[in-house]
N, C-alpha and C positions, 0 to 999 in steps of 0.2 A: 662363728666357731673360733676363731683365732684367739678370742678373749678366753676362751675355756682352756687353752693350752697351758695356763699358769697352775692349774689345778693337777694333783697326782691322780684323782679319780674322775672320769669323764665318760658319759654315755650319751650319744647323739642318735637318735632314732628317726629316719627321715622316708616317708611314703613316696615322695617325688611326684606328688600331686596325683598318685593313683587314686581313683575314687573306687570305694568298696564300700558296702552297706556294714561291713564288719570294723571299720576303723573309727576309733573314737578320736584320734589327733592326726593333724598333717604331718606333726614333727614335735620332738620332745627332746629337751636338753637337760641333762641332771648333771651336776657337779658338786665336788667337795665335800667329802664324807664327814659327817659327825659321827656316826657309828658304823662299823662294819663286820661282816663274818667272811673269814676266809679259812677254808678248811681242805684236807684231803678227802678221798672217797668216803673213809670209814664214818658210818653213821651221818653221812652229808645231808640227806633228806630230814632226819630227824632235828639236826641242828638248824636246818633252814626253816622247818616248820616253827621251831621255838622261837627263832629270830623274827619270823614275819608276825607271829602271834604277839610277842613282847613290844615289837617296834610300834604296831599299829599305824604305819606311816607309809610313805611311798618308799618302796627299796628297789633298787637297779642292780642288775648283775648278770651273772653268767652260768652256764651249766655246761661241763666238758662232757664229751662222750664218755669219758672213763668212768663217770658215775655209774655206769653200768655194773661195776664191780660191788657197788654197795646192795643193789636189788637183786643180783644174783651170784652164784659163785663162779665168778669169772676174773680174769686178770688183764693187765695192761703192762706187757713188758718189752714191747717194741722200743725202737731208739726214739728220743725226745729231744729236739734241738731247741725248743721254745721255753720249756719249764713254767707254764702258766699254771697257778694254783688250781686244783680240780674244781672247785666252787668258790665263787667270789660274789658277795653282794653288798652293797652299801645304802645308807640312809642318807640322801644329798641333803646340803644345807640349802642349796639354790636349785629351784626347779622352773623350767619354762615349758609351757604347754601351749602349742601353736595350733590354732584351727580356725579355717576360714578368714585368713588374714587379720587374725586377731591374737595377741600373746597374753596368757595368764600367767603371773609370776607368783610363784610359793616359796618363801623364804622362812627357814625357822627363826624363831624370835631374837635369837642371840645375833643374827646378823640382818635383820630386816631394817637397820638403819643404813646399811651399805647399798640399798636399791638404787638411789639416785645416783650415786658415784658409779656404780657398775653400768648401769645405762649409757652413761656419758662416755666410759672406757669402752663400751662395746660399739658405739658409734664412731669412736676415733680409731678404733683397732685396725692394724695391718697385719697381714700375714708375716709371721718371723722369715728371717733370711734362710733360704734354702741351703740344707746341709746335704751334700751329694757325696757319694764314694768317689775317691780318688780315680777309680777306674770303672768302667762300664759294669753293671751289675751282670754276672754270669750265672744263668741258671742251670742247675744240674738236676738230672733225674734220678731219684731214688732206686726205680725200678726201671731198667732199660727195656726197649720193645720185645726183644726175643724172650726175656724173662717174664714180660707181661704176659705174652701169649701162652708160655708154660703154665703160669699161675691160673689163668683163666681155664685151661684145659683141665688142670686140677679141680678147679671149682666144677666145671661141667660134669666131671666124674662123679663128684658128692651128689650132684643133682640127678643124675643117671642111676646112682644107688638108692636114690629116696632119701637121703640126709637132709635135704632140703629143696624147696622149691624155687627159691630167688634168693640172692644175696648181692648187697651193694660192696663192689670190690674198688678200693680207692689206692691211689698213688700219690707220691708228695713230689713236688718240684721245689727246689731250694737254693739258695745262695748263702754262701759264707762270707764272713769278713767284708760284709758290705752294710752301708748306711743308705737310709731313705729319709727324707722328710715325710712324716706320717701324714700329717693334714694335707699336705699338697698331693701326697699319692692317693689318698682316699678322694679327694675332689676330683683327680683325673678318672679314677675308676668309675665313680659316681656320675661323672659326666658323660661316660661312653656306655653306661649301663643303664641308670635310671630306674633302678628296681623299686619294688612297692616296700621293701623292708631295709633298705640300705642302713648301715650301722657304723659309727666310730666308737670304738672303746679304747680308753686309755686307762690302764691301772699300773701306776708308777713308770716302770721302764718298758711295759709290755703293751703292745697295740694290736687291735683288731680293726681292719679297714674292709668292710664287707659290702658287696653288692649282691645280697642275696634277694631272690625273687619268692622266697618260699616262708609261709607261716608255719610254725609247728602246731601251736594251741593257743586258745584265747578262751577266757571266761569273761562273760557279761551277765552280771545278776545270776539267774539259775542255768543259762545256756553256755554250753561249751563247744567250739567248733576246731576242727583240725582240717588242714588243707595240705595234704601230700602231694608233692610233683613227682612224677614218674613219667618218663618220655620227653625226649629233647629232639629238636631238628634245628639246623642253622638257618640264619636269614640270608635273604637274598637283596641287593640293591636293585634288582630287576622285579618289577611289581608283580608280573605275571608268574615268574618263577616263584617268589616269595609266598604268593597265595597258594600255588600248587604244593609247596613244601609243608605249609600249615595243613593243608586238606590231606596230603598224604598221611602226615603225623596222626590226624585225627582218625584215618581208617586203618592205621598201621595195627595188625592183629597182635604182633610181639609187644609192640609198646602199650597197646591197651590191657593186655594180659599182665604186664608188669604192674600197671596202675591198679587194677582190679585185686591182684593179690596184695597189695599193700593197704587198699580200702578195706578188704576183709580183715587184715591184721588191725587197723586203726579201730575198726567198729568194735572188735574183741577187747581192745585195749580200753576203749571209752566205756565199755559194758561193765567194768569193774566199779565204777563210780556213779554210773548212771541209773536213774530211777527206771522201773521196769518199762519195757517196751518204747523208750524214748531215743534209742539210737537211729538215726536217719542219713540216708546218703542223700544230700541236698543237691549235688551236682556231681555227675560221673564223667571223668574222661573229657573235659572242656578244654580245647587249645587256647591259650592266651599267648599274645605275641609281646616280647620284649625287645628292647635294642639291638641285644646280641644273639638271642635265640627264641623260637617258639618252645612252649612248654605245655604238657599236658596235666592238668591240676583237677582234684576231686576236691569236694567239700563234705566233711562227715560232721553231723553234730550230735549232741546228745543233753539233757537235762539232769541236773543234781539238786538233791535236797539241801536245805539249808545247813543241815548237821555236817556235810562233807567239808573236810579241812581242804583249803585250795591246793597246798602243797601235796596233799594225797592224790589229787588228779594228776600233777606232774610226775609223782612217784610211780604211777600205776602205766603210764603211758611212755616213758623215757628208756632208753632212747627211742627217738621218733622211728616209726617203722619204715620210712622212705630212705632212711640211712643204714638200715640193718638188713632186713629180709624175713623171709617164712620158712619155717617156724623160727622166731625171733631168735631163742637163745641158741639154736643150733648154728644159725647163720653168723651169729656173734662170735662163737668159738672158731668157725672156720675162716672168718674174717681176720682174727687175731692171729692165726698160724700163716695165713698167705700174705697179709700186708707187711711193710717193712718198718713202718713209722706208726709210732703212738699218735691217735688221731688227736688227743687233747680238745682245744675249742673247736677245732673243724669237726663238722657234723654234730656239733653241740648246740647249744641255744644261747641268745642273749634277750633279755627282755625285762619286765617290770612286774612288781605286784603294787596295786593301789591300796590305800588305806581300807577300803571295803572288802577287800580280798579278790576282787577282779584281777586278772593278768592277762598278759600278752607276750608271748614270746616266737621268735623266729627260728629258722634253721640255719646253720652258719655254714654256707656254701659259696661258692664264686668270692672266695675271701683271700686276702693277703694278711698273714700274721708276722709279727716283728718283734724280736728281742733286741732291744736298743742296746743293752749292755754287752750282749753277746756278739750283736752284729750279724744276727741271723734271720734271714726272711724266707718264708715258707707259704707255700699255697699248694692246696691238694684237690684233686677232681676224681671223681668216680662214676661207675656206670652200674645199672643192676644186670646181673648175670641171671639168665633163665635158660632153660633147655633149648630155647630158639636162637640163643646169643651166637654171634659170629665174632670170634676174638679181634679180627682186623676191625670191624665196624665198631666194636665196643671201644677199641684204642683210639678210632678217629673221633668218636663222641666225647671222649675224655679231652682231646685236642680242642674240639669246638668249646667246650666249657672252661678250659684254660687260657682261650684267646685273650680274652680281656684282661686278666692279671699280667700274662706275659707282655702283652702290648704297654701297659702302663709302666712296668718295671724296665723293660729294655729301651724305653723312650724317656 
């Protein structure tokens, strides 16, 4: 990974050896843009579709949450300290595909004579000198505890009136005038989390360091799957207590109802491009354990016909249900009113399109975002608010989710 830092465009996707029948690769590294697409939300998916069709190659990049404004009559007017472009994809000159302890190298012809030199450089590469803040990183809250309770109470009032059934309410933690070594920070976050969809992304002076456990959507051949997460419990070092926490999560009616509502939303989203009768729930409310938390995950699948454009599947399902709510549009409007920060890449997605139109994208949660030029560091966390929500428990759930990011930055 340290070798890749010489390039302006880097995407590293790491499964951390999590075994899944849906994983094509153990890890992927794409570097050095040959062509690229950078745009705001206006006609963003149309531009991406044209870029994907014309390139007919691997393209890697991200979708920010604020692309909701191109699919619906919505806005994003909250504060943004990070300034990520709203959509960015690039065609890499150099690509490394890792699977079963083997590496496949795909270089564009213009650079294929550099393979041997690159392999030598990679072997010799040592991590760059750590650049740290002159003073400890001071994490601030965008929404303080009492204000958080008031905002959740407002959201509960919307639910009681029938405006929504559920919404994902998020808050930002941030640090100003602070510097980190992005690669070192990512490695620390990944070491203590080891999630199945870890991501390191660099676009010039902007970085994403992600320990996300969630897949948004994947297409392989004619099959499409989505795996929303709803339901979180802390881990315990005591084995007996830890097993009880997982079991309690599995039977928690509030958490299960959250998950099932989002499963229904995802089923509806997938139906827009699915062949008739092909949308199925393959796994409902199964609890998986990660180093930091237990999570409740469902898997929904569909089949699409050959004439469906891959980007259309993204367009009709984005933003993902687990980060919005139900009904989706009403939830997004209420979220915008109550949150204090523009989400940007948080609760967006990073992933790739393969040359044959297959794709795989994650959900950007449990992530640190960093604008090096502005010396601005940010991480956000959220929870699903339903009629059964207790504001204090929702706040505590946010702190559990924030634990790994805070630990990495403060140490």
